[in-house]
C-alpha atoms as an extended CHARMM CRD file, in Angstrom:
* protein
*
       280  EXT
         1         1  UNK       CA             12.3230000000       15.0990000000        6.6910000000  PROA      1               0.0000000000
         2         2  UNK       CA             11.0880000000       17.9960000000        4.5020000000  PROA      2               0.0000000000
         3         3  UNK       CA             12.5620000000       16.0550000000        1.5940000000  PROA      3               0.0000000000
         4         4  UNK       CA             10.4530000000       13.0220000000        2.4460000000  PROA      4               0.0000000000
         5         5  UNK       CA              7.3000000000       15.1390000000        2.6760000000  PROA      5               0.0000000000
         6         6  UNK       CA              8.0130000000       16.5700000000       -0.7670000000  PROA      6               0.0000000000
         7         7  UNK       CA              8.5320000000       13.0600000000       -2.0860000000  PROA      7               0.0000000000
         8         8  UNK       CA              5.2390000000       11.8450000000       -0.5740000000  PROA      8               0.0000000000
         9         9  UNK       CA              3.3480000000       14.7730000000       -2.0660000000  PROA      9               0.0000000000
        10        10  UNK       CA              4.8480000000       14.2500000000       -5.4950000000  PROA      10              0.0000000000
        11        11  UNK       CA              3.9790000000       10.5750000000       -5.3900000000  PROA      11              0.0000000000
        12        12  UNK       CA              0.3380000000       11.2790000000       -4.5930000000  PROA      12              0.0000000000
        13        13  UNK       CA              0.1650000000       13.5420000000       -7.5980000000  PROA      13              0.0000000000
        14        14  UNK       CA              1.7160000000       10.7050000000       -9.6520000000  PROA      14              0.0000000000
        15        15  UNK       CA              2.4780000000       12.6440000000      -12.7570000000  PROA      15              0.0000000000
        16        16  UNK       CA              5.1000000000       14.7180000000      -10.9240000000  PROA      16              0.0000000000
        17        17  UNK       CA              7.2320000000       11.5850000000      -10.6700000000  PROA      17              0.0000000000
        18        18  UNK       CA              7.6930000000       11.3840000000      -14.4070000000  PROA      18              0.0000000000
        19        19  UNK       CA             10.6740000000       12.8350000000      -16.1700000000  PROA      19              0.0000000000
        20        20  UNK       CA              9.5590000000       14.4200000000      -19.4270000000  PROA      20              0.0000000000
        21        21  UNK       CA             11.4020000000       13.0870000000      -22.3950000000  PROA      21              0.0000000000
        22        22  UNK       CA             13.6020000000       15.4800000000      -24.3140000000  PROA      22              0.0000000000
        23        23  UNK       CA             11.6750000000       17.3750000000      -26.9300000000  PROA      23              0.0000000000
        24        24  UNK       CA             13.3030000000       18.5830000000      -30.0830000000  PROA      24              0.0000000000
        25        25  UNK       CA             13.2410000000       22.2120000000      -31.0660000000  PROA      25              0.0000000000
        26        26  UNK       CA             11.2480000000       21.2130000000      -34.1400000000  PROA      26              0.0000000000
        27        27  UNK       CA              8.4000000000       19.8680000000      -32.0200000000  PROA      27              0.0000000000
        28        28  UNK       CA              8.2920000000       23.0990000000      -30.0000000000  PROA      28              0.0000000000
        29        29  UNK       CA              7.9460000000       25.0370000000      -33.2470000000  PROA      29              0.0000000000
        30        30  UNK       CA              5.1300000000       22.8320000000      -34.4160000000  PROA      30              0.0000000000
        31        31  UNK       CA              1.9890000000       24.9020000000      -33.7330000000  PROA      31              0.0000000000
        32        32  UNK       CA             -0.3250000000       21.9520000000      -34.3230000000  PROA      32              0.0000000000
        33        33  UNK       CA              1.3730000000       19.8670000000      -31.6320000000  PROA      33              0.0000000000
        34        34  UNK       CA              1.3080000000       22.8090000000      -29.2190000000  PROA      34              0.0000000000
        35        35  UNK       CA             -2.3780000000       23.3120000000      -29.8110000000  PROA      35              0.0000000000
        36        36  UNK       CA             -3.1780000000       19.6220000000      -29.3010000000  PROA      36              0.0000000000
        37        37  UNK       CA             -1.1450000000       19.5960000000      -26.0880000000  PROA      37              0.0000000000
        38        38  UNK       CA             -2.9830000000       22.6600000000      -24.7610000000  PROA      38              0.0000000000
        39        39  UNK       CA             -6.3510000000       21.1300000000      -25.6510000000  PROA      39              0.0000000000
        40        40  UNK       CA             -5.4160000000       17.9140000000      -23.8100000000  PROA      40              0.0000000000
        41        41  UNK       CA             -4.3230000000       19.9200000000      -20.7440000000  PROA      41              0.0000000000
        42        42  UNK       CA             -7.5440000000       21.9420000000      -20.7580000000  PROA      42              0.0000000000
        43        43  UNK       CA             -9.6250000000       18.7780000000      -21.0760000000  PROA      43              0.0000000000
        44        44  UNK       CA             -7.7290000000       17.2090000000      -18.1620000000  PROA      44              0.0000000000
        45        45  UNK       CA             -8.2500000000       20.3170000000      -15.9880000000  PROA      45              0.0000000000
        46        46  UNK       CA            -11.9410000000       20.4430000000      -16.8800000000  PROA      46              0.0000000000
        47        47  UNK       CA            -12.5450000000       16.7790000000      -15.9810000000  PROA      47              0.0000000000
        48        48  UNK       CA            -10.4830000000       17.1150000000      -12.7790000000  PROA      48              0.0000000000
        49        49  UNK       CA            -12.4240000000       20.2190000000      -11.6760000000  PROA      49              0.0000000000
        50        50  UNK       CA            -15.7560000000       18.5020000000      -12.3740000000  PROA      50              0.0000000000
        51        51  UNK       CA            -14.7370000000       15.5400000000      -10.2050000000  PROA      51              0.0000000000
        52        52  UNK       CA            -13.5670000000       17.8550000000       -7.4060000000  PROA      52              0.0000000000
        53        53  UNK       CA            -16.8610000000       19.7520000000       -7.5700000000  PROA      53              0.0000000000
        54        54  UNK       CA            -18.8270000000       16.4800000000       -7.4310000000  PROA      54              0.0000000000
        55        55  UNK       CA            -16.8020000000       15.3200000000       -4.4090000000  PROA      55              0.0000000000
        56        56  UNK       CA            -17.2240000000       18.6410000000       -2.5540000000  PROA      56              0.0000000000
        57        57  UNK       CA            -21.0050000000       18.6080000000       -3.0930000000  PROA      57              0.0000000000
        58        58  UNK       CA            -21.2350000000       14.9970000000       -1.8590000000  PROA      58              0.0000000000
        59        59  UNK       CA            -19.1990000000       15.8070000000        1.2520000000  PROA      59              0.0000000000
        60        60  UNK       CA            -21.2150000000       18.9620000000        1.9600000000  PROA      60              0.0000000000
        61        61  UNK       CA            -24.5160000000       17.0660000000        1.7030000000  PROA      61              0.0000000000
        62        62  UNK       CA            -23.2050000000       14.3080000000        4.0310000000  PROA      62              0.0000000000
        63        63  UNK       CA            -21.8540000000       16.8000000000        6.5810000000  PROA      63              0.0000000000
        64        64  UNK       CA            -25.1350000000       18.7530000000        6.6620000000  PROA      64              0.0000000000
        65        65  UNK       CA            -27.0980000000       15.5300000000        7.2300000000  PROA      65              0.0000000000
        66        66  UNK       CA            -24.7710000000       14.4450000000       10.0610000000  PROA      66              0.0000000000
        67        67  UNK       CA            -24.8880000000       17.9040000000       11.6700000000  PROA      67              0.0000000000
        68        68  UNK       CA            -28.6980000000       17.9770000000       11.6130000000  PROA      68              0.0000000000
        69        69  UNK       CA            -28.9310000000       14.4340000000       13.0870000000  PROA      69              0.0000000000
        70        70  UNK       CA            -26.4530000000       15.2870000000       15.8570000000  PROA      70              0.0000000000
        71        71  UNK       CA            -28.3950000000       18.4390000000       16.7500000000  PROA      71              0.0000000000
        72        72  UNK       CA            -31.5530000000       16.3430000000       16.9950000000  PROA      72              0.0000000000
        73        73  UNK       CA            -29.7580000000       13.8760000000       19.2880000000  PROA      73              0.0000000000
        74        74  UNK       CA            -28.6010000000       16.7260000000       21.5370000000  PROA      74              0.0000000000
        75        75  UNK       CA            -32.1430000000       18.1160000000       21.5500000000  PROA      75              0.0000000000
        76        76  UNK       CA            -33.5730000000       14.7540000000       22.6490000000  PROA      76              0.0000000000
        77        77  UNK       CA            -31.1140000000       14.5290000000       25.5440000000  PROA      77              0.0000000000
        78        78  UNK       CA            -31.6860000000       18.1550000000       26.5400000000  PROA      78              0.0000000000
        79        79  UNK       CA            -35.4440000000       17.5960000000       26.5720000000  PROA      79              0.0000000000
        80        80  UNK       CA            -35.0390000000       14.5900000000       28.8810000000  PROA      80              0.0000000000
        81        81  UNK       CA            -32.7220000000       16.5050000000       31.2210000000  PROA      81              0.0000000000
        82        82  UNK       CA            -35.1050000000       19.4800000000       31.4260000000  PROA      82              0.0000000000
        83        83  UNK       CA            -38.0170000000       17.1970000000       32.2640000000  PROA      83              0.0000000000
        84        84  UNK       CA            -36.5310000000       14.4120000000       34.3750000000  PROA      84              0.0000000000
        85        85  UNK       CA            -32.9990000000       15.2560000000       35.5130000000  PROA      85              0.0000000000
        86        86  UNK       CA            -34.1090000000       16.9210000000       38.7730000000  PROA      86              0.0000000000
        87        87  UNK       CA            -36.4470000000       14.0470000000       39.6000000000  PROA      87              0.0000000000
        88        88  UNK       CA            -33.6830000000       11.5460000000       38.8060000000  PROA      88              0.0000000000
        89        89  UNK       CA            -31.2560000000       13.2890000000       41.1780000000  PROA      89              0.0000000000
        90        90  UNK       CA            -33.8140000000       13.3560000000       43.9680000000  PROA      90              0.0000000000
        91        91  UNK       CA            -34.4730000000        9.6660000000       43.4240000000  PROA      91              0.0000000000
        92        92  UNK       CA            -30.7710000000        8.9340000000       43.7280000000  PROA      92              0.0000000000
        93        93  UNK       CA            -30.5200000000       10.9620000000       46.9590000000  PROA      93              0.0000000000
        94        94  UNK       CA            -33.2240000000        8.8130000000       48.5400000000  PROA      94              0.0000000000
        95        95  UNK       CA            -31.3540000000        5.5610000000       47.9080000000  PROA      95              0.0000000000
        96        96  UNK       CA            -29.5910000000        3.8600000000       50.8340000000  PROA      96              0.0000000000
        97        97  UNK       CA            -25.8340000000        4.4000000000       51.2230000000  PROA      97              0.0000000000
        98        98  UNK       CA            -24.8220000000        0.8790000000       50.1980000000  PROA      98              0.0000000000
        99        99  UNK       CA            -26.7520000000        1.0620000000       46.9250000000  PROA      99              0.0000000000
       100       100  UNK       CA            -25.3710000000        4.5420000000       46.2050000000  PROA      100             0.0000000000
       101       101  UNK       CA            -21.8330000000        3.2640000000       46.6400000000  PROA      101             0.0000000000
       102       102  UNK       CA            -22.6120000000        0.2210000000       44.4850000000  PROA      102             0.0000000000
       103       103  UNK       CA            -24.0520000000        2.4400000000       41.7210000000  PROA      103             0.0000000000
       104       104  UNK       CA            -21.0150000000        4.7580000000       41.7910000000  PROA      104             0.0000000000
       105       105  UNK       CA            -18.6680000000        1.7840000000       41.3380000000  PROA      105             0.0000000000
       106       106  UNK       CA            -20.9690000000        0.4280000000       38.6480000000  PROA      106             0.0000000000
       107       107  UNK       CA            -20.7990000000        3.7520000000       36.7520000000  PROA      107             0.0000000000
       108       108  UNK       CA            -17.0140000000        3.9070000000       37.1020000000  PROA      108             0.0000000000
       109       109  UNK       CA            -16.6690000000        0.3640000000       35.7250000000  PROA      109             0.0000000000
       110       110  UNK       CA            -18.9640000000        1.1620000000       32.7760000000  PROA      110             0.0000000000
       111       111  UNK       CA            -17.1140000000        4.4130000000       32.0020000000  PROA      111             0.0000000000
       112       112  UNK       CA            -13.7200000000        2.6610000000       31.9670000000  PROA      112             0.0000000000
       113       113  UNK       CA            -14.8980000000       -0.1050000000       29.6400000000  PROA      113             0.0000000000
       114       114  UNK       CA            -16.6370000000        2.3770000000       27.3450000000  PROA      114             0.0000000000
       115       115  UNK       CA            -13.6290000000        4.7310000000       27.2060000000  PROA      115             0.0000000000
       116       116  UNK       CA            -11.3350000000        1.8570000000       26.2120000000  PROA      116             0.0000000000
       117       117  UNK       CA            -13.6130000000        0.9210000000       23.2990000000  PROA      117             0.0000000000
       118       118  UNK       CA            -13.9930000000        4.5730000000       22.2280000000  PROA      118             0.0000000000
       119       119  UNK       CA            -10.2000000000        4.9140000000       22.2950000000  PROA      119             0.0000000000
       120       120  UNK       CA             -9.8930000000        1.9100000000       19.9640000000  PROA      120             0.0000000000
       121       121  UNK       CA            -12.5790000000        3.4140000000       17.7450000000  PROA      121             0.0000000000
       122       122  UNK       CA            -10.5350000000        6.6030000000       17.2810000000  PROA      122             0.0000000000
       123       123  UNK       CA             -7.4760000000        4.7230000000       16.0410000000  PROA      123             0.0000000000
       124       124  UNK       CA             -6.7820000000        6.0270000000       12.5060000000  PROA      124             0.0000000000
       125       125  UNK       CA             -5.0480000000        2.8120000000       11.4370000000  PROA      125             0.0000000000
       126       126  UNK       CA             -8.0000000000        0.4410000000       11.9100000000  PROA      126             0.0000000000
       127       127  UNK       CA            -10.1930000000       -0.5820000000        8.9820000000  PROA      127             0.0000000000
       128       128  UNK       CA            -13.8780000000        0.2730000000        8.5340000000  PROA      128             0.0000000000
       129       129  UNK       CA            -14.8120000000       -3.3680000000        9.3050000000  PROA      129             0.0000000000
       130       130  UNK       CA            -12.8430000000       -3.2130000000       12.5750000000  PROA      130             0.0000000000
       131       131  UNK       CA            -14.6710000000        0.0040000000       13.5090000000  PROA      131             0.0000000000
       132       132  UNK       CA            -18.0050000000       -1.7230000000       12.9540000000  PROA      132             0.0000000000
       133       133  UNK       CA            -16.8850000000       -4.5720000000       15.2130000000  PROA      133             0.0000000000
       134       134  UNK       CA            -15.9340000000       -2.1190000000       17.9970000000  PROA      134             0.0000000000
       135       135  UNK       CA            -19.2660000000       -0.3050000000       17.6170000000  PROA      135             0.0000000000
       136       136  UNK       CA            -20.9940000000       -3.6680000000       17.9840000000  PROA      136             0.0000000000
       137       137  UNK       CA            -19.0640000000       -4.2830000000       21.2230000000  PROA      137             0.0000000000
       138       138  UNK       CA            -20.0860000000       -0.8400000000       22.4940000000  PROA      138             0.0000000000
       139       139  UNK       CA            -23.7310000000       -1.6440000000       21.8370000000  PROA      139             0.0000000000
       140       140  UNK       CA            -23.4210000000       -5.0250000000       23.5830000000  PROA      140             0.0000000000
       141       141  UNK       CA            -21.7890000000       -3.3010000000       26.5760000000  PROA      141             0.0000000000
       142       142  UNK       CA            -24.6400000000       -0.7790000000       26.8380000000  PROA      142             0.0000000000
       143       143  UNK       CA            -27.3100000000       -3.5090000000       26.6960000000  PROA      143             0.0000000000
       144       144  UNK       CA            -25.4610000000       -5.6010000000       29.2760000000  PROA      144             0.0000000000
       145       145  UNK       CA            -24.9880000000       -2.6780000000       31.6930000000  PROA      145             0.0000000000
       146       146  UNK       CA            -28.5910000000       -1.5450000000       31.2660000000  PROA      146             0.0000000000
       147       147  UNK       CA            -29.8570000000       -4.9720000000       32.3140000000  PROA      147             0.0000000000
       148       148  UNK       CA            -27.4770000000       -5.0040000000       35.3110000000  PROA      148             0.0000000000
       149       149  UNK       CA            -28.6820000000       -1.5330000000       36.3400000000  PROA      149             0.0000000000
       150       150  UNK       CA            -32.3240000000       -2.6270000000       36.1510000000  PROA      150             0.0000000000
       151       151  UNK       CA            -31.5270000000       -5.5110000000       38.4780000000  PROA      151             0.0000000000
       152       152  UNK       CA            -29.8260000000       -3.1910000000       40.9650000000  PROA      152             0.0000000000
       153       153  UNK       CA            -32.8680000000       -0.8590000000       40.9670000000  PROA      153             0.0000000000
       154       154  UNK       CA            -35.4740000000       -3.6370000000       41.1570000000  PROA      154             0.0000000000
       155       155  UNK       CA            -38.1700000000       -2.7940000000       43.6820000000  PROA      155             0.0000000000
       156       156  UNK       CA            -37.8220000000        0.9680000000       43.0710000000  PROA      156             0.0000000000
       157       157  UNK       CA            -40.6660000000        1.5670000000       40.5970000000  PROA      157             0.0000000000
       158       158  UNK       CA            -40.0950000000        5.3010000000       40.1660000000  PROA      158             0.0000000000
       159       159  UNK       CA            -36.3790000000        4.8290000000       39.4610000000  PROA      159             0.0000000000
       160       160  UNK       CA            -37.1960000000        2.1070000000       36.9130000000  PROA      160             0.0000000000
       161       161  UNK       CA            -39.7710000000        4.3980000000       35.2740000000  PROA      161             0.0000000000
       162       162  UNK       CA            -37.1480000000        7.1220000000       34.8920000000  PROA      162             0.0000000000
       163       163  UNK       CA            -34.6580000000        4.5710000000       33.5800000000  PROA      163             0.0000000000
       164       164  UNK       CA            -37.1590000000        3.5280000000       30.8950000000  PROA      164             0.0000000000
       165       165  UNK       CA            -37.6460000000        7.1860000000       29.9140000000  PROA      165             0.0000000000
       166       166  UNK       CA            -33.8910000000        7.5340000000       29.5170000000  PROA      166             0.0000000000
       167       167  UNK       CA            -33.8530000000        4.3360000000       27.4770000000  PROA      167             0.0000000000
       168       168  UNK       CA            -36.4230000000        5.8380000000       25.0840000000  PROA      168             0.0000000000
       169       169  UNK       CA            -34.0810000000        8.7720000000       24.4680000000  PROA      169             0.0000000000
       170       170  UNK       CA            -31.2240000000        6.3650000000       23.8910000000  PROA      170             0.0000000000
       171       171  UNK       CA            -33.2600000000        4.2950000000       21.3990000000  PROA      171             0.0000000000
       172       172  UNK       CA            -34.3080000000        7.4230000000       19.4790000000  PROA      172             0.0000000000
       173       173  UNK       CA            -30.7150000000        8.5950000000       19.3330000000  PROA      173             0.0000000000
       174       174  UNK       CA            -29.5770000000        5.1040000000       18.3680000000  PROA      174             0.0000000000
       175       175  UNK       CA            -31.8290000000        5.2780000000       15.2930000000  PROA      175             0.0000000000
       176       176  UNK       CA            -30.2860000000        8.6230000000       14.4120000000  PROA      176             0.0000000000
       177       177  UNK       CA            -26.7830000000        7.1800000000       14.8520000000  PROA      177             0.0000000000
       178       178  UNK       CA            -27.7020000000        4.3270000000       12.5120000000  PROA      178             0.0000000000
       179       179  UNK       CA            -28.9900000000        6.8450000000        9.9520000000  PROA      179             0.0000000000
       180       180  UNK       CA            -25.6670000000        8.7040000000       10.2350000000  PROA      180             0.0000000000
       181       181  UNK       CA            -23.7950000000        5.4170000000        9.7750000000  PROA      181             0.0000000000
       182       182  UNK       CA            -25.8440000000        4.5820000000        6.6520000000  PROA      182             0.0000000000
       183       183  UNK       CA            -25.2450000000        8.0570000000        5.2640000000  PROA      183             0.0000000000
       184       184  UNK       CA            -21.4970000000        7.6530000000        5.7800000000  PROA      184             0.0000000000
       185       185  UNK       CA            -21.5620000000        4.2300000000        4.0710000000  PROA      185             0.0000000000
       186       186  UNK       CA            -23.3900000000        5.7840000000        1.1330000000  PROA      186             0.0000000000
       187       187  UNK       CA            -20.8420000000        8.6250000000        1.0110000000  PROA      187             0.0000000000
       188       188  UNK       CA            -17.9120000000        6.1780000000        1.1400000000  PROA      188             0.0000000000
       189       189  UNK       CA            -19.3950000000        4.1870000000       -1.7500000000  PROA      189             0.0000000000
       190       190  UNK       CA            -19.8380000000        7.3170000000       -3.8730000000  PROA      190             0.0000000000
       191       191  UNK       CA            -16.3790000000        8.5520000000       -2.8690000000  PROA      191             0.0000000000
       192       192  UNK       CA            -14.8100000000        5.2880000000       -4.1230000000  PROA      192             0.0000000000
       193       193  UNK       CA            -16.5560000000        5.8430000000       -7.4630000000  PROA      193             0.0000000000
       194       194  UNK       CA            -15.2890000000        9.4320000000       -7.7310000000  PROA      194             0.0000000000
       195       195  UNK       CA            -11.7610000000        8.4360000000       -6.6850000000  PROA      195             0.0000000000
       196       196  UNK       CA            -11.7880000000        5.6260000000       -9.2820000000  PROA      196             0.0000000000
       197       197  UNK       CA            -12.7170000000        8.1380000000      -11.9850000000  PROA      197             0.0000000000
       198       198  UNK       CA             -9.9940000000       10.4900000000      -10.7680000000  PROA      198             0.0000000000
       199       199  UNK       CA             -7.4200000000        7.6700000000      -10.7450000000  PROA      199             0.0000000000
       200       200  UNK       CA             -8.3550000000        6.7250000000      -14.2950000000  PROA      200             0.0000000000
       201       201  UNK       CA             -7.8850000000       10.3640000000      -15.2970000000  PROA      201             0.0000000000
       202       202  UNK       CA             -4.4080000000       10.4260000000      -13.7120000000  PROA      202             0.0000000000
       203       203  UNK       CA             -3.5400000000        7.0070000000      -15.1740000000  PROA      203             0.0000000000
       204       204  UNK       CA             -4.4820000000        8.2370000000      -18.6490000000  PROA      204             0.0000000000
       205       205  UNK       CA             -2.3110000000       11.3320000000      -18.2130000000  PROA      205             0.0000000000
       206       206  UNK       CA              0.6060000000        9.3990000000      -16.7150000000  PROA      206             0.0000000000
       207       207  UNK       CA              0.4350000000        6.6540000000      -19.3490000000  PROA      207             0.0000000000
       208       208  UNK       CA              0.4970000000        9.2520000000      -22.1360000000  PROA      208             0.0000000000
       209       209  UNK       CA              3.7590000000       10.5610000000      -20.6680000000  PROA      209             0.0000000000
       210       210  UNK       CA              5.2500000000        7.0980000000      -20.1180000000  PROA      210             0.0000000000
       211       211  UNK       CA              4.3450000000        6.1710000000      -23.6820000000  PROA      211             0.0000000000
       212       212  UNK       CA              6.5440000000        8.9810000000      -25.0430000000  PROA      212             0.0000000000
       213       213  UNK       CA              9.6210000000        8.1990000000      -22.9360000000  PROA      213             0.0000000000
       214       214  UNK       CA             12.7030000000        6.4410000000      -24.2750000000  PROA      214             0.0000000000
       215       215  UNK       CA             13.7670000000        3.0190000000      -22.9640000000  PROA      215             0.0000000000
       216       216  UNK       CA             16.7780000000        4.5700000000      -21.2180000000  PROA      216             0.0000000000
       217       217  UNK       CA             14.6610000000        7.1400000000      -19.3620000000  PROA      217             0.0000000000
       218       218  UNK       CA             12.1010000000        4.5070000000      -18.3860000000  PROA      218             0.0000000000
       219       219  UNK       CA             14.8480000000        2.3890000000      -16.7980000000  PROA      219             0.0000000000
       220       220  UNK       CA             16.2210000000        5.4070000000      -14.9160000000  PROA      220             0.0000000000
       221       221  UNK       CA             12.7350000000        6.2430000000      -13.6770000000  PROA      221             0.0000000000
       222       222  UNK       CA             12.3340000000        2.6550000000      -12.4680000000  PROA      222             0.0000000000
       223       223  UNK       CA             15.5300000000        3.0420000000      -10.4230000000  PROA      223             0.0000000000
       224       224  UNK       CA             14.2200000000        6.2850000000       -8.8840000000  PROA      224             0.0000000000
       225       225  UNK       CA             10.9600000000        4.5800000000       -7.9490000000  PROA      225             0.0000000000
       226       226  UNK       CA             12.8560000000        1.7270000000       -6.2290000000  PROA      226             0.0000000000
       227       227  UNK       CA             14.8240000000        4.2230000000       -4.1280000000  PROA      227             0.0000000000
       228       228  UNK       CA             11.7030000000        6.1930000000       -3.2930000000  PROA      228             0.0000000000
       229       229  UNK       CA              9.8240000000        3.0040000000       -2.3680000000  PROA      229             0.0000000000
       230       230  UNK       CA             12.5250000000        2.0990000000        0.1860000000  PROA      230             0.0000000000
       231       231  UNK       CA             12.4230000000        5.6090000000        1.7310000000  PROA      231             0.0000000000
       232       232  UNK       CA              8.6290000000        5.6380000000        2.0350000000  PROA      232             0.0000000000
       233       233  UNK       CA              8.5550000000        2.0690000000        3.3840000000  PROA      233             0.0000000000
       234       234  UNK       CA             10.6700000000        3.0120000000        6.4300000000  PROA      234             0.0000000000
       235       235  UNK       CA              9.0990000000        6.4450000000        6.9910000000  PROA      235             0.0000000000
       236       236  UNK       CA              7.4000000000        6.0760000000       10.3820000000  PROA      236             0.0000000000
       237       237  UNK       CA              6.1010000000        9.6560000000       10.3450000000  PROA      237             0.0000000000
       238       238  UNK       CA              3.4910000000        8.6580000000        7.7480000000  PROA      238             0.0000000000
       239       239  UNK       CA              0.3770000000        6.8370000000        8.9360000000  PROA      239             0.0000000000
       240       240  UNK       CA              0.1910000000        3.1970000000        7.8520000000  PROA      240             0.0000000000
       241       241  UNK       CA             -2.8370000000        3.9660000000        5.6910000000  PROA      241             0.0000000000
       242       242  UNK       CA             -1.1230000000        6.8320000000        3.8550000000  PROA      242             0.0000000000
       243       243  UNK       CA              2.1150000000        4.8970000000        3.4750000000  PROA      243             0.0000000000
       244       244  UNK       CA              0.2510000000        1.9520000000        1.9220000000  PROA      244             0.0000000000
       245       245  UNK       CA             -1.5470000000        4.2720000000       -0.5090000000  PROA      245             0.0000000000
       246       246  UNK       CA              1.7490000000        5.7900000000       -1.6710000000  PROA      246             0.0000000000
       247       247  UNK       CA              3.4540000000        2.3880000000       -1.9700000000  PROA      247             0.0000000000
       248       248  UNK       CA              0.5000000000        1.0360000000       -3.9820000000  PROA      248             0.0000000000
       249       249  UNK       CA              0.7670000000        3.9730000000       -6.3520000000  PROA      249             0.0000000000
       250       250  UNK       CA              4.5010000000        3.4090000000       -6.7790000000  PROA      250             0.0000000000
       251       251  UNK       CA              3.8780000000       -0.2890000000       -7.4680000000  PROA      251             0.0000000000
       252       252  UNK       CA              1.2870000000        0.6100000000      -10.0960000000  PROA      252             0.0000000000
       253       253  UNK       CA              3.7130000000        3.0750000000      -11.7070000000  PROA      253             0.0000000000
       254       254  UNK       CA              6.4210000000        0.3830000000      -11.8930000000  PROA      254             0.0000000000
       255       255  UNK       CA              3.9380000000       -2.0170000000      -13.4860000000  PROA      255             0.0000000000
       256       256  UNK       CA              3.0370000000        0.6040000000      -16.1060000000  PROA      256             0.0000000000
       257       257  UNK       CA              6.7280000000        1.2670000000      -16.8670000000  PROA      257             0.0000000000
       258       258  UNK       CA              7.5510000000       -2.4560000000      -17.0750000000  PROA      258             0.0000000000
       259       259  UNK       CA              4.5920000000       -2.9390000000      -19.4050000000  PROA      259             0.0000000000
       260       260  UNK       CA              5.9460000000       -0.2130000000      -21.6940000000  PROA      260             0.0000000000
       261       261  UNK       CA              9.4570000000       -1.7340000000      -21.5600000000  PROA      261             0.0000000000
       262       262  UNK       CA              7.9930000000       -5.0980000000      -22.6190000000  PROA      262             0.0000000000
       263       263  UNK       CA              6.2460000000       -3.3990000000      -25.5180000000  PROA      263             0.0000000000
       264       264  UNK       CA              9.5390000000       -1.7940000000      -26.6060000000  PROA      264             0.0000000000
       265       265  UNK       CA             11.2850000000       -5.1500000000      -26.3060000000  PROA      265             0.0000000000
       266       266  UNK       CA              8.6190000000       -6.8150000000      -28.4260000000  PROA      266             0.0000000000
       267       267  UNK       CA              8.8770000000       -4.0540000000      -31.0140000000  PROA      267             0.0000000000
       268       268  UNK       CA             12.6580000000       -4.6000000000      -31.1960000000  PROA      268             0.0000000000
       269       269  UNK       CA             12.1570000000       -8.3640000000      -31.5900000000  PROA      269             0.0000000000
       270       270  UNK       CA              9.6180000000       -7.7900000000      -34.3640000000  PROA      270             0.0000000000
       271       271  UNK       CA             12.0260000000       -5.5120000000      -36.2360000000  PROA      271             0.0000000000
       272       272  UNK       CA             14.8500000000       -8.0560000000      -35.8980000000  PROA      272             0.0000000000
       273       273  UNK       CA             12.5740000000      -10.8590000000      -37.0790000000  PROA      273             0.0000000000
       274       274  UNK       CA             11.5360000000       -8.8520000000      -40.1380000000  PROA      274             0.0000000000
       275       275  UNK       CA             15.1730000000       -8.2650000000      -41.0650000000  PROA      275             0.0000000000
       276       276  UNK       CA             16.0430000000      -11.9590000000      -40.6550000000  PROA      276             0.0000000000
       277       277  UNK       CA             13.0370000000      -12.9530000000      -42.7410000000  PROA      277             0.0000000000
       278       278  UNK       CA             14.2830000000      -10.7170000000      -45.5380000000  PROA      278             0.0000000000
       279       279  UNK       CA             17.6580000000      -12.5090000000      -45.4460000000  PROA      279             0.0000000000
       280       280  UNK       CA             15.9270000000      -15.8620000000      -45.9050000000  PROA      280             0.0000000000
């Protein structure tokens, strides 16, 4: 399986898949070509480092925002507990046994339903849209259970007052959660832009290498990609998301190679046509 991991890593880097075409000793002795190659490599490194720096700064800013919002949420809950938790416990103690038992079962039911949704939310293979749908269900569950709890406590004014206080904390924290969600959406949007720039940088580098390869080497590389595609496709140790990313990259690489092969074929046809025209 170490072999497969190496393969996956090399695919993600893209350019490592390519087999460099044979270079003549004359080209190695050509100082001008060497210099141009070094300049191109330096330019690539510079652009790559700038994109990495941009991404790291974006992620740092997002993480700091999320951390601050979470600390505020914890502070809101702590403030409520310091002020009302003791009173809330005393209120619960004074309830009759039947209602206590009913409330315990009610809490257990709510916890089970909530845990199931949270479990689904933590699934790495679900899409962002599916996560939003689960979050919506969580919110609907909270609203539904809150209304049911109010009905169970009807007639107990002090308990309802404390419940409203707790609801205020929840609403404040809900706003903070929504701010976190918006910040993450903003980060994801910017991340897509940075990744697109990075992909274009890799594509440019990879295409430059493909463009210099002979027809024979391009065909051999195509065969290697087909074999690698089959191995990755049945590799269950990779997450579905990662596997799809690698397979997409392999598909793009095949498209680029096939495009170059078509160009070579067209060039050959053009040469043949020119020769035939001369005969006429």
